DSSP file (Angstrom, degrees, kcal/mol; ACC not computed):
  #  RESIDUE AA STRUCTURE BP1 BP2  ACC     N-H-->O    O-->H-N    N-H-->O    O-->H-N    TCO  KAPPA ALPHA  PHI   PSI    X-CA   Y-CA   Z-CA
    1    1 A M              0   0    0      0, 0.0     2,-0.4     0, 0.0     0, 0.0   0.000 360.0 360.0 360.0 146.7  -49.3  -35.5  131.7
    2    2 A Q        -     0   0    0      2,-0.0     2,-0.5     0, 0.0     0, 0.0  -0.994 360.0-163.7-139.6 133.2  -50.3  -31.8  132.2
    3    3 A I        -     0   0    0     -2,-0.4     2,-0.1     3,-0.0     3,-0.1  -0.978  16.5-155.0-115.6 126.2  -50.0  -29.0  129.7
    4    4 A S        -     0   0    0     -2,-0.5     2,-0.1     1,-0.2    -2,-0.0  -0.411  31.6 -77.7 -93.7 170.9  -50.3  -25.5  131.2
    5    5 A G        -     0   0    0     -2,-0.1    -1,-0.2     1,-0.1     2,-0.1  -0.361  53.9-106.3 -65.1 147.7  -51.5  -22.3  129.6
    6    6 A A        -     0   0    0     -3,-0.1    46,-0.3    -2,-0.1    -1,-0.1  -0.413  19.8-144.9 -74.4 150.3  -48.9  -20.5  127.3
    7    7 A I        -     0   0    0     -2,-0.1    46,-0.2    44,-0.1     2,-0.1  -0.954  21.6-139.2-114.8 109.0  -47.1  -17.4  128.4
    8    8 A P        -     0   0    0      0, 0.0    46,-2.6     0, 0.0     2,-0.5  -0.401   4.4-138.5 -71.2 143.3  -46.6  -15.1  125.4
    9    9 A L  E     -a   54   0A   0     44,-0.2     2,-0.5    52,-0.1    46,-0.2  -0.897  20.1-163.9 -98.1 126.9  -43.3  -13.3  124.9
   10   10 A I  E     -a   55   0A   0     44,-3.3    46,-2.6    -2,-0.5     2,-0.2  -0.953  15.5-128.8-118.5 126.1  -43.9   -9.7  123.7
   11   11 A R  E     -a   56   0A   0     -2,-0.5     2,-0.3    52,-0.2    46,-0.2  -0.514  28.4-178.2 -75.4 136.0  -41.1   -7.6  122.2
   12   12 A M        -     0   0    0     44,-2.6     3,-0.1    -2,-0.2    50,-0.1  -0.932  20.9-170.9-130.4 157.0  -40.5   -4.2  123.7
   13   13 A F  S    S+     0   0    0     -2,-0.3     2,-0.4     1,-0.3    -1,-0.1   0.528  76.9  40.2-121.8 -15.1  -38.0   -1.5  122.7
   14   14 A C     >  -     0   0    0      1,-0.1     4,-2.3     2,-0.0    -1,-0.3  -0.955  60.8-156.3-142.5 117.4  -38.4    1.1  125.5
   15   15 A E  H  > S+     0   0    0     -2,-0.4     4,-2.5     1,-0.2     5,-0.2   0.894  96.1  52.1 -61.3 -41.5  -38.9    0.1  129.2
   16   16 A D  H  > S+     0   0    0      1,-0.2     4,-2.4     2,-0.2    -1,-0.2   0.919 111.7  45.6 -63.2 -43.7  -40.6    3.4  130.1
   17   17 A K  H  > S+     0   0    0      2,-0.2     4,-2.3     1,-0.2     5,-0.2   0.875 111.7  53.4 -66.6 -36.8  -43.2    3.1  127.3
   18   18 A A  H  X>S+     0   0    0     -4,-2.3     4,-3.0     2,-0.2     5,-0.5   0.931 111.6  44.5 -63.6 -45.1  -43.7   -0.6  128.2
   19   19 A R  I  X>S+     0   0    0     -4,-2.5     5,-2.2     1,-0.2     4,-1.6   0.909 112.0  52.8 -65.6 -41.9  -44.5    0.3  131.8
   20   20 A E  I  <>S+     0   0    0     -4,-2.4     5,-1.5    -5,-0.2    -1,-0.2   0.913 119.1  35.5 -59.0 -42.8  -46.7    3.2  130.8
   21   21 A F  I  <>S+     0   0    0     -4,-2.3     5,-2.7     3,-0.2     4,-0.3   0.967 126.8  32.4 -76.7 -55.5  -48.7    1.0  128.5
   22   22 A Y  I  <5S+     0   0    0     -4,-3.0     6,-2.9    -5,-0.2    -3,-0.2   0.875 132.3  25.9 -77.0 -37.9  -48.9   -2.3  130.4
   23   23 A V  I  X<S+     0   0    0     -4,-1.6     4,-0.8    -5,-0.5    -3,-0.2   0.936 129.8  33.8 -90.3 -58.5  -48.8   -1.1  134.0
   24   24 A D  I  4<S+     0   0    0     -5,-2.2    -3,-0.2     2,-0.1    -4,-0.2   0.908 132.7  26.1 -68.5 -42.9  -50.3    2.4  134.0
   25   25 A F  I  4<S+     0   0    0     -5,-1.5    -3,-0.2    -6,-0.3    -4,-0.2   0.951 130.5  32.9 -87.8 -57.1  -52.8    1.9  131.2
   26   26 A L  T  4<S-     0   0    0     -5,-2.7    -3,-0.2    -6,-0.1    -4,-0.2   0.680 101.5-123.5 -80.1 -16.1  -53.7   -1.8  131.0
   27   27 A G     <  +     0   0    0     -4,-0.8    -4,-0.2    -6,-0.2    -3,-0.1   0.723  52.4 154.6  86.0  21.4  -53.4   -2.4  134.8
   28   28 A F        -     0   0    0     -6,-2.9     2,-0.3    -9,-0.1    20,-0.2  -0.440  32.9-142.0 -74.6 155.8  -50.8   -5.2  134.8
   29   29 A S  E     -B   47   0A   0     18,-2.7    18,-2.4    -2,-0.1     2,-0.6  -0.895  18.3-117.1-113.5 152.6  -48.6   -5.7  137.8
   30   30 A I  E     -B   46   0A   0     -2,-0.3    16,-0.3    16,-0.2     3,-0.1  -0.792  24.9-176.5 -92.1 122.6  -44.9   -6.7  137.6
   31   31 A D  E     -     0   0A   0     14,-2.7     2,-0.3    -2,-0.6    -1,-0.2   0.895  67.0 -23.2 -81.6 -45.5  -44.1  -10.1  139.2
   32   32 A W  E     -B   45   0A   0     13,-1.1    13,-2.2     2,-0.0    -1,-0.3  -0.984  53.4-145.4-162.0 161.9  -40.4  -10.0  138.6
   33   33 A E  E     -B   44   0A   0     -2,-0.3     2,-0.3    11,-0.2    11,-0.2  -0.953  13.8-168.5-132.2 151.5  -37.6   -8.5  136.4
   34   34 A H  E     +B   43   0A   0      9,-2.6     9,-1.9    -2,-0.3     2,-0.3  -0.999  10.7 174.6-144.7 140.7  -34.3   -9.9  135.1
   35   35 A R        -     0   0    0     -2,-0.3     7,-0.1     7,-0.2     3,-0.1  -0.985  30.4-138.7-135.8 145.8  -31.2   -8.6  133.5
   36   36 A F  S    S-     0   0    0      5,-0.4     2,-0.3    -2,-0.3     6,-0.1   0.684  79.3 -45.5 -75.4 -16.9  -28.0  -10.6  132.7
   37   37 A G  S >  S-     0   0    0      4,-0.2     3,-1.1    -3,-0.0    -1,-0.2  -0.970  88.0 -35.0 172.1-177.2  -25.9   -7.6  133.8
   38   38 A E  T 3  S+     0   0    0     -2,-0.3    -2,-0.0     1,-0.2    -3,-0.0  -0.343 124.1  17.6 -62.2 145.4  -25.5   -3.9  133.5
   39   39 A N  T 3  S+     0   0    0      1,-0.2    -1,-0.2    -4,-0.0    -4,-0.0   0.791  97.8 125.5  61.5  31.1  -26.5   -2.4  130.1
   40   40 A F    <   -     0   0    0     -3,-1.1    -1,-0.2     1,-0.1    18,-0.0  -0.827  67.9 -91.7-111.4 156.7  -28.4   -5.6  129.2
   41   41 A P        -     0   0    0      0, 0.0    -5,-0.4     0, 0.0     2,-0.3  -0.240  42.6-109.8 -64.6 156.3  -32.1   -5.6  128.0
   42   42 A L        -     0   0    0     -7,-0.1    15,-2.2    -6,-0.1     2,-0.4  -0.642  27.7-172.0 -87.1 143.1  -34.9   -6.1  130.5
   43   43 A Y  E     +BC  34  56A   0     -9,-1.9    -9,-2.6    -2,-0.3     2,-0.3  -0.995  19.0 166.2-131.2 128.2  -36.9   -9.3  130.7
   44   44 A L  E     -BC  33  55A   0     11,-2.4    11,-2.0    -2,-0.4     2,-0.5  -0.962  33.8-130.7-144.3 159.7  -40.0   -9.3  133.0
   45   45 A Q  E     +BC  32  54A   0    -13,-2.2   -14,-2.7    -2,-0.3   -13,-1.1  -0.947  27.8 179.8-110.2 131.4  -43.2  -11.1  133.9
   46   46 A A  E     -BC  30  53A   0      7,-2.7     7,-2.8    -2,-0.5     2,-0.3  -0.926   2.7-172.0-127.5 153.7  -46.4   -9.1  134.2
   47   47 A R  E     -BC  29  52A   0    -18,-2.4   -18,-2.7    -2,-0.3     2,-0.3  -0.996  20.1-176.4-146.0 151.1  -49.9  -10.2  135.0
   48   48 A R  E >  S- C   0  51A   0      3,-2.2     3,-2.0    -2,-0.3     2,-0.2  -0.903  75.2 -43.6-142.1 117.1  -53.5   -9.0  135.2
   49   49 A G  T 3  S-     0   0    0     -2,-0.3    -1,-0.0     1,-0.3     0, 0.0  -0.448 125.2 -21.0  61.2-130.6  -55.9  -11.6  136.6
   50   50 A D  T 3  S+     0   0    0     -2,-0.2     2,-0.6    -3,-0.1    -1,-0.3   0.500 114.9 103.4 -86.9  -5.0  -55.1  -14.9  135.0
   51   51 A L  E <   - C   0  48A   0     -3,-2.0    -3,-2.2   -44,-0.0     2,-0.4  -0.701  48.9-177.6 -84.8 121.0  -53.3  -13.4  132.0
   52   52 A I  E     + C   0  47A   0     -2,-0.6     2,-0.3   -46,-0.3    -5,-0.2  -0.963   3.6 175.7-117.0 134.4  -49.5  -13.6  132.3
   53   53 A I  E     - C   0  46A   0     -7,-2.8    -7,-2.7    -2,-0.4     2,-0.5  -0.941  23.6-139.3-132.6 156.9  -47.1  -12.1  129.8
   54   54 A H  E     -aC   9  45A   0    -46,-2.6   -44,-3.3    -2,-0.3     2,-0.5  -0.983  13.9-157.8-114.7 126.3  -43.4  -11.8  129.4
   55   55 A L  E     -aC  10  44A   0    -11,-2.0   -11,-2.4    -2,-0.5     2,-0.4  -0.889  17.7-173.3-101.2 132.2  -42.0   -8.5  128.0
   56   56 A T  E     -aC  11  43A   0    -46,-2.6   -44,-2.6    -2,-0.5   -13,-0.2  -0.982  33.5-169.2-135.0 137.8  -38.6   -8.7  126.5
   57   57 A G        +     0   0    0    -15,-2.2     2,-0.5    -2,-0.4   -14,-0.1   0.390  61.0 111.8 -95.9  -0.2  -36.0   -6.4  125.2
   58   58 A H    >>  -     0   0    0    -16,-0.3     3,-1.6     1,-0.1     4,-0.7  -0.640  64.5-143.9 -79.6 124.4  -33.9   -9.2  123.7
   59   59 A H  T 34 S+     0   0    0     -2,-0.5     3,-0.2     1,-0.3    -1,-0.1   0.756  95.6  52.3 -63.6 -26.1  -34.0   -9.1  119.9
   60   60 A G  T 34 S+     0   0    0      1,-0.2    -1,-0.3     3,-0.0     3,-0.1   0.539  95.6  71.0 -87.3  -5.4  -34.0  -12.9  119.5
   61   61 A D  T <4 S-     0   0    0     -3,-1.6     2,-0.3     1,-0.2    -1,-0.2   0.869 108.0  -5.4 -81.0 -37.7  -36.9  -13.6  121.9
   62   62 A A     <  -     0   0    0     -4,-0.7    -1,-0.2    -3,-0.2   -52,-0.1  -0.984  61.6-118.7-156.3 158.9  -39.9  -12.3  119.9
   63   63 A T        -     0   0    0     -2,-0.3     3,-0.5    -3,-0.1   -52,-0.2  -0.891  35.1-116.2-105.0 131.0  -40.8  -10.5  116.7
   64   64 A P  S    S+     0   0    0      0, 0.0    46,-0.1     0, 0.0    47,-0.1  -0.302  94.6  50.8 -61.8 150.0  -42.7   -7.1  117.0
   65   65 A G  S    S+     0   0    0      1,-0.2    46,-0.2    44,-0.2    45,-0.1   0.631  73.7 148.8  97.4  16.6  -46.1   -7.1  115.5
   66   66 A C        -     0   0    0     -3,-0.5    46,-3.1   -55,-0.1     2,-0.4  -0.259  36.9-138.2 -75.2 168.7  -47.6  -10.2  117.2
   67   67 A A  E     -d  112   0B   0     44,-0.2     2,-0.4    39,-0.0    46,-0.2  -0.998   9.8-160.4-130.6 135.7  -51.2  -10.6  118.2
   68   68 A L  E     -d  113   0B   0     44,-2.7    46,-3.6    -2,-0.4     2,-0.6  -0.941   8.1-150.6-112.7 136.5  -52.6  -12.0  121.4
   69   69 A F  E     -d  114   0B   0     -2,-0.4    46,-0.2    44,-0.2    44,-0.0  -0.942  19.0-174.3-105.4 116.8  -56.2  -13.3  121.7
   70   70 A V  E     -d  115   0B   0     44,-3.1    46,-2.6    -2,-0.6     2,-0.2  -0.925  16.3-143.6-120.0 108.4  -57.3  -12.8  125.3
   71   71 A P  E     +d  116   0B   0      0, 0.0     2,-0.3     0, 0.0    46,-0.2  -0.483  29.2 175.4 -67.5 137.1  -60.7  -14.2  126.4
   72   72 A V        -     0   0    0     44,-2.5     2,-0.4    -2,-0.2    46,-0.3  -0.947  29.8-143.8-138.2 159.3  -62.5  -11.9  128.9
   73   73 A V  S    S+     0   0    0     -2,-0.3    44,-0.1     1,-0.2    43,-0.0  -0.999  89.9  27.9-119.6 127.9  -65.8  -11.6  130.8
   74   74 A G     >  +     0   0    0     -2,-0.4     4,-2.0     3,-0.1     3,-0.3   0.863  65.5 165.4  90.9  42.6  -67.0   -8.1  131.2
   75   75 A I  H  > S+     0   0    0      1,-0.2     4,-2.6    -3,-0.2     5,-0.2   0.833  73.6  57.3 -63.4 -33.1  -65.4   -6.5  128.2
   76   76 A A  H  > S+     0   0    0      2,-0.2     4,-2.3     1,-0.2    -1,-0.2   0.897 107.3  48.6 -65.1 -39.2  -67.6   -3.3  128.4
   77   77 A D  H  > S+     0   0    0     -3,-0.3     4,-2.4     2,-0.2    -2,-0.2   0.908 112.0  49.0 -65.5 -41.6  -66.3   -2.7  132.0
   78   78 A L  H  X S+     0   0    0     -4,-2.0     4,-2.4     2,-0.2    -2,-0.2   0.918 111.0  50.0 -63.8 -43.3  -62.7   -3.2  130.8
   79   79 A C  H  X S+     0   0    0     -4,-2.6     4,-2.5     1,-0.2    -2,-0.2   0.920 112.0  47.5 -60.7 -45.1  -63.3   -0.8  127.9
   80   80 A A  H  X S+     0   0    0     -4,-2.3     4,-1.9     2,-0.2    -1,-0.2   0.905 110.9  52.1 -63.9 -41.7  -64.8    1.8  130.3
   81   81 A E  H  X S+     0   0    0     -4,-2.4     4,-0.6     2,-0.2    -2,-0.2   0.928 112.6  44.8 -59.6 -46.6  -62.0    1.4  132.8
   82   82 A L  H ><>S+     0   0    0     -4,-2.4     3,-1.0     1,-0.2     5,-0.6   0.911 112.7  49.7 -67.8 -42.4  -59.3    1.9  130.1
   83   83 A N  H ><5S+     0   0    0     -4,-2.5     3,-1.4     1,-0.2    -1,-0.2   0.816 102.4  62.8 -67.0 -28.9  -61.0    4.9  128.5
   84   84 A A  H 3<5S+     0   0    0     -4,-1.9    -1,-0.2     1,-0.3    -2,-0.2   0.728  93.3  64.6 -66.9 -20.6  -61.4    6.6  131.9
   85   85 A K  T <<5S-     0   0    0     -3,-1.0    -1,-0.3    -4,-0.6    -2,-0.2   0.619  96.9-141.9 -77.8 -11.9  -57.6    6.7  132.1
   86   86 A A  T < 5 -     0   0    0     -3,-1.4     2,-0.3    -4,-0.3    -3,-0.1   0.875  24.0-170.5  52.6  43.0  -57.5    9.1  129.2
   87   87 A Y    > < -     0   0    0     -5,-0.6     3,-1.2     3,-0.2    -1,-0.2  -0.505  19.8-138.6 -65.5 126.5  -54.3    7.4  127.8
   88   88 A R  T 3  S+     0   0    0     -2,-0.3    -1,-0.1     1,-0.2     3,-0.1   0.762  94.0  47.2 -60.9 -30.0  -53.1    9.6  125.0
   89   89 A F  T 3  S+     0   0    0      1,-0.2     2,-0.3   -68,-0.0    -1,-0.2   0.368 111.7  40.7-103.5   4.4  -52.2    6.8  122.6
   90   90 A A    <   +     0   0    0     -3,-1.2    -3,-0.2    -8,-0.1    -1,-0.2  -0.942  42.0 177.1-154.9 131.9  -55.3    4.5  122.7
   91   91 A K        -     0   0    0     -2,-0.3    -8,-0.1    -5,-0.1   -12,-0.0  -0.720  32.0-155.8-127.6  78.2  -59.0    5.1  122.8
   92   92 A P        -     0   0    0      0, 0.0     2,-0.3     0, 0.0    13,-0.1  -0.165  14.8-178.8 -66.1 149.6  -60.3    1.5  122.7
   93   93 A G        -     0   0    0     11,-0.3     2,-0.4     9,-0.1    11,-0.3  -0.848  25.8-111.5-134.5 172.4  -63.8    0.6  121.4
   94   94 A I        -     0   0    0     -2,-0.3     2,-0.4     9,-0.1     9,-0.2  -0.921  22.2-159.6-114.4 132.7  -65.7   -2.6  121.1
   95   95 A E  E     -E  102   0B   0      7,-3.1     7,-2.9    -2,-0.4     2,-0.7  -0.902  17.6-131.0-108.8 139.1  -66.6   -4.3  117.8
   96   96 A E  E     +E  101   0B   0     -2,-0.4     2,-0.2     5,-0.2     5,-0.2  -0.806  35.5 175.0 -87.2 118.5  -69.4   -6.8  117.5
   97   97 A M  E >   -E  100   0B   0      3,-2.9     3,-0.9    -2,-0.7    22,-0.1  -0.725  46.8-102.4-117.1 169.1  -68.1   -9.9  115.6
   98   98 A D  T 3  S+     0   0    0     -2,-0.2     3,-0.1     1,-0.2    -1,-0.0   0.824 123.4  44.0 -59.7 -31.0  -69.7  -13.2  114.7
   99   99 A W  T 3  S-     0   0    0      1,-0.3    20,-1.9    19,-0.1     2,-0.3   0.475 127.1 -72.2 -97.0  -3.5  -67.7  -14.8  117.5
  100  100 A G  E <   -EF  97 118B   0     -3,-0.9    -3,-2.9    18,-0.3     2,-0.5  -0.944  69.3 -35.2 147.9-167.0  -68.2  -12.2  120.2
  101  101 A K  E     -EF  96 117B   0     16,-2.4    16,-2.6    -2,-0.3     2,-0.4  -0.805  56.0-164.9 -94.2 129.8  -67.3   -8.6  121.3
  102  102 A V  E     -EF  95 116B   0     -7,-2.9    -7,-3.1    -2,-0.5     2,-0.5  -0.949  17.1-174.7-123.8 134.3  -63.7   -7.6  120.5
  103  103 A M  E     - F   0 115B   0     12,-2.7    12,-2.5    -2,-0.4     2,-0.5  -0.960  14.8-166.4-124.5 110.7  -61.6   -4.8  121.8
  104  104 A E  E     - F   0 114B   0     -2,-0.5     2,-0.4   -11,-0.3   -11,-0.3  -0.849   7.1-178.9-103.9 133.1  -58.2   -4.6  120.0
  105  105 A I  E     - F   0 113B   0      8,-2.3     8,-3.0    -2,-0.5     2,-0.5  -0.994  16.0-146.1-130.3 134.8  -55.5   -2.4  121.4
  106  106 A T  E     - F   0 112B   0     -2,-0.4     6,-0.2     6,-0.2   -39,-0.0  -0.871  15.8-138.2-102.9 131.3  -52.0   -1.9  119.9
  107  107 A D    >   -     0   0    0      4,-3.2     3,-1.8    -2,-0.5   -89,-0.1  -0.251  35.7 -92.7 -79.0 174.0  -49.0   -1.4  122.2
  108  108 A P  T 3  S+     0   0    0      0, 0.0    -1,-0.1     0, 0.0   -90,-0.1   0.571 124.3  54.3 -65.2  -6.4  -46.3    1.1  121.5
  109  109 A F  T 3  S-     0   0    0      2,-0.2   -44,-0.2   -98,-0.1     3,-0.1   0.280 122.4 -96.9-112.9   8.6  -44.2   -1.6  119.7
  110  110 A G  S <  S+     0   0    0     -3,-1.8     2,-0.3     1,-0.3    -4,-0.0   0.513  78.5 136.3  90.3   6.0  -46.8   -2.7  117.2
  111  111 A N        -     0   0    0    -46,-0.2    -4,-3.2  -100,-0.2     2,-0.4  -0.700  43.5-143.9 -86.5 138.8  -48.1   -5.7  119.1
  112  112 A R  E     -dF  67 106B   0    -46,-3.1   -44,-2.7    -2,-0.3     2,-0.5  -0.861   9.8-161.5-108.8 136.5  -51.9   -6.2  119.2
  113  113 A I  E     -dF  68 105B   0     -8,-3.0    -8,-2.3    -2,-0.4     2,-0.8  -0.969   6.3-163.0-114.6 119.2  -54.0   -7.5  122.1
  114  114 A R  E     -dF  69 104B   0    -46,-3.6   -44,-3.1    -2,-0.5     2,-0.4  -0.859   3.3-165.0-105.5 100.3  -57.4   -8.7  121.1
  115  115 A F  E     -dF  70 103B   0    -12,-2.5   -12,-2.7    -2,-0.8     2,-0.4  -0.705  15.1-172.4 -80.4 133.2  -59.6   -8.9  124.2
  116  116 A C  E     -dF  71 102B   0    -46,-2.6   -44,-2.5    -2,-0.4     2,-0.8  -0.983  27.5-162.1-138.3 126.4  -62.7  -10.9  123.3
  117  117 A E  E     - F   0 101B   0    -16,-2.6   -16,-2.4    -2,-0.4   -44,-0.1  -0.906  36.0-137.2-100.1 104.8  -65.9  -11.7  125.2
  118  118 A Q  E       F   0 100B   0     -2,-0.8   -18,-0.3   -46,-0.3   -19,-0.1  -0.318 360.0 360.0 -72.6 144.6  -67.1  -14.7  123.2
  119  119 A A              0   0    0    -20,-1.9   -19,-0.2   -22,-0.1    -1,-0.1   0.458 360.0 360.0 -70.6 360.0  -70.7  -15.1  122.3
């Protein structure tokens, strides 16, 4: 038996805002996109490094307001990279927690990504 890593489904409401946030700001690349037909919501796979996510416009796939916990190495470098982009809607910082350094960023749809470099 083998169990693989989970791929979170993240609800989105605007394709342009999703691309601006996940691709332009966070640095994800798009692996593939799918629609069932014209005038249907977009479903896509994006990745950065080993992190793979699915962004979905389908209302039954996911609930807005989820949180992802993403282990990272080099959180200070990631924070500096993101802040250098001068993204208007997020100015991430790093918090020291008992379990490590955490940088939480909220996407345009209310979903939170908690990058954590564990102690």
